[in-house]
C-alpha positions, 0 to 999 in steps of 0.5 A, spaced: 499 500 499 502 506 498 506 509 504 501 516 507 497 517 501 490 517 504 484 515 499 482 521 495 475 524 496 473 525 489 470 531 490 476 535 493 477 535 486 476 541 483 473 542 476 478 546 471 473 551 466 474 549 460 477 542 461 473 535 461 474 528 462 471 522 459 474 515 460 472 509 458 474 502 456 477 500 450 480 493 452 488 496 450 491 490 453 486 487 459 478 487 459 474 491 464 479 495 465 479 503 464 485 503 460 482 509 454 482 517 457 481 524 452 481 530 455 478 536 452 479 543 452 475 548 449 477 553 444 483 558 446 487 554 452 494 555 453 498 548 453 506 546 454 509 539 455 516 537 458 517 529 455 522 524 457 529 525 456 531 518 453 532 518 447 529 511 444 523 515 446 516 513 444 511 514 438 506 519 442 512 523 445 514 524 438 508 526 436 506 531 442 513 535 441 511 536 433 504 538 435 507 542 440 512 544 435 507 546 430 504 552 434 496 551 433 491 550 439 491 543 443 483 542 443 485 535 445 489 529 449 488 522 448 491 517 452 491 509 452 494 505 458 497 498 457 500 499 451 506 504 451 508 504 443 514 505 444 520 500 441 515 500 434 518 504 429 515 507 424 508 502 425 507 507 431 509 513 429 503 511 423 498 509 429 500 515 433 498 519 428 492 514 426 489 515 433 490 523 433 487 523 425 480 518 429 480 523 435 480 530 431 475 527 426 470 526 431 471 533 435 472 537 428 479 540 428 485 538 426 489 532 428 495 536 429 491 540 435 490 533 438 496 530 443 497 522 443 500 519 450 501 511 451 503 507 457 505 500 458 508 494 455 514 496 450 515 494 443 508 491 442 504 493 436 499 498 439 492 496 438 489 502 434 483 499 432 481 498 438 482 506 440 479 508 435 473 504 437 473 506 444 473 513 442 466 515 441 464 512 448 470 516 451 467 523 448 460 521 451 463 520 458 466 527 458 465 532 463 468 536 468 468 533 474 471 526 471 478 528 474 478 522 479 475 516 473 481 520 470 486 518 475 484 511 475 484 511 466 491 513 466 493 507 471 498 501 470 502 498 476 498 503 480 495 501 486 491 507 487 489 514 483 493 519 484 490 527 484 491 534 487 487 540 487 487 547 490 483 553 489 486 560 491 484 567 489 488 572 483 486 579 481 479 577 485 476 571 482 477 564 484 482 560 481 483 553 481 487 548 479 487 541 479 492 535 476 493 527 475 499 524 475 500 516 474 507 512 475 509 507 480 516 504 477 522 506 471 521 512 475 528 517 476 530 524 475 529 527 467 521 524 468 519 517 468 514 512 466 509 517 468 504 521 465 502 528 470 496 532 466 496 539 470 490 544 468 488 551 471 483 557 469 487 561 471 490 566 465 497 565 463 500 569 458 501 563 453 509 566 452 510 564 459 507 557 458 513 553 456 518 555 461 512 556 466 511 547 465 520 546 465 520 550 472 514 545 475 517 539 473 524 542 475 522 542 482 517 537 482 517 530 478 524 531 476 526 531 483 523 523 484 526 517 483 524 510 484 528 506 481 533 509 477 531 507 470 529 513 465 523 510 461 520 512 454 514 515 454 515 520 460 510 526 459 508 533 464 502 537 460 501 544 463 494 547 461 492 554 462 484 556 459 484 562 461 477 563 463 477 564 471 476 571 469 482 575 472 487 580 468 492 575 464 499 574 468 504 576 464 509 576 468 511 573 475 513 579 479 507 581 482 505 577 489 499 574 486 503 572 481 508 569 485 502 565 489 499 561 483 506 559 481 506 556 488 500 554 488 502 550 481 508 547 484 504 545 490 500 541 485 505 538 482 509 536 488 503 532 491 502 529 484 510 527 484 510 525 491 504 521 490 508 517 485 513 516 490 509 514 496 506 508 491 513 505 489 513 499 485 513 495 493 515 502 496 514 501 505 518 507 506 518 514 503 525 518 503 526 525 503 534 526 501 536 533 502 543 535 501 547 542 504 552 545 503 554 544 497 558 549 492 552 548 487 545 546 487 547 541 482 552 539 485 548 538 491 543 534 486 548 529 484 549 527 491 542 526 493 541 521 486 547 518 488 544 516 495 537 515 492 539 510 487 543 506 491 540 499 491 544 497 497 542 504 501 534 502 499 534 495 501 538 498 508 532 503 509 526 496 507 529 492 512 531 498 518 538 496 518 542 502 519 548 500 515 549 507 515 556 507 512 552 506 504 550 513 504 556 516 506 560 511 501 554 514 496 556 521 497 564 518 495 562 516 489 557 521 487 563 524 483 565 531 486 572 530 485 575 535 490 570 533 495 573 534 503 571 528 507 573 531 514 567 536 512 561 531 511 554 531 516 549 525 517 544 526 520 537 521 519 532 525 522 534 528 529 539 523 529 546 525 528 550 521 525 557 522 522 560 528 524 566 531 520 567 524 516 567 519 521 562 517 526 558 522 532 561 520 539 554 520 541 551 516 535 547 509 538 545 505 532 539 504 536 537 510 534 538 510 527 534 504 527 528 508 531 528 512 525 529 507 520 523 504 521 518 509 521 514 510 515 518 517 512 524 519 513 529 525 512 535 523 510 540 529 511 548 529 508 551 537 509 558 537 504 561 544 508 563 545 501 558 552 500 551 555 501 546 551 496 542 546 497 537 541 493 532 535 494 530 528 492 525 524 494 525 517 493 523 510 496 525 504 498 527 497 494 523 491 497 522 484 494 515 485 492 519 491 487 522 485 484 516 481 484 512 486 480 517 488 475 519 479 474 511 478 473 509 485 469 508 482 463 504 476 465 
């Protein structure tokens, strides 16, 4: 079960004016499973996206990049689970285009105004006819209250739907922000086998959207890792429908604009944290905080070395205070002029190591007490400068191996 992730109340997910979701069962891979979703956008919505950095990226990622680059107004997104349409060559690209063409015909728009997304098994042909056949039912289901159904509809190995929402005031008008995400394995920075869709009815200058999408991704989805694998299909999409009724945000200089950006980041982080909390086989949610770096980049470098270490992650699962594994990860993170005599290590409130060695007051039972918790903060001090950064991850359990060994069955 997810780590400290309470069930979502669908009534607490605020509708976003100008956005409707429709969900159906198309039988993409398994029967009686919600596996086809459409996100419908009113004309005039602004859309930006951030995608995987894996060079072996899936066909839908390639088509999404192409359609967004063309600059047309996006009217719909179509998402299937059960099949990633990755490693499928020219046929996969043709199938992704066929999906866009079929939905565009039903919506009376251009195929370039549709963005396709897929997640699931790699190197199997997309059952495009099933998807096309399911589109009318997905459209018939479309409603602005379907955010929770959409969160269910994009799941693969997830054990729970993931959604979050916020409501703020901008220019005296109520602004809603709601998003969903999916992902549980093959998760690491530079996105993951994850999909994230975040929408707001705020009016945001389209010229700001791409940089905003990148900033939100960098502060949330690009700060999580489960197993160190970067997927072929990662996608994060930001939508602003401009329907809240306030004056457009054209810069981030005002306090209200900063409040809006902070609320968007809060929801994005909730969605990212939910992925880690529901990591395949996860029993613990880990915050890796690195302080005292010469740059934020080197802090992230150290944090990821710890977060990706199978030895650290398995020790966390077992509540085994074999904490030299953390120090070893700091050492091999790749900072050539690191002074180990300056390294500090804390587990929550327990001071484990100081000046590169065991703290005189540290007792193993104190470390084990912290490691038995469901949520743990690992804090490293590098003693090199004023910078900090944080990564979120989980432990590595027997169940992770079982899930991934049986994924195709």
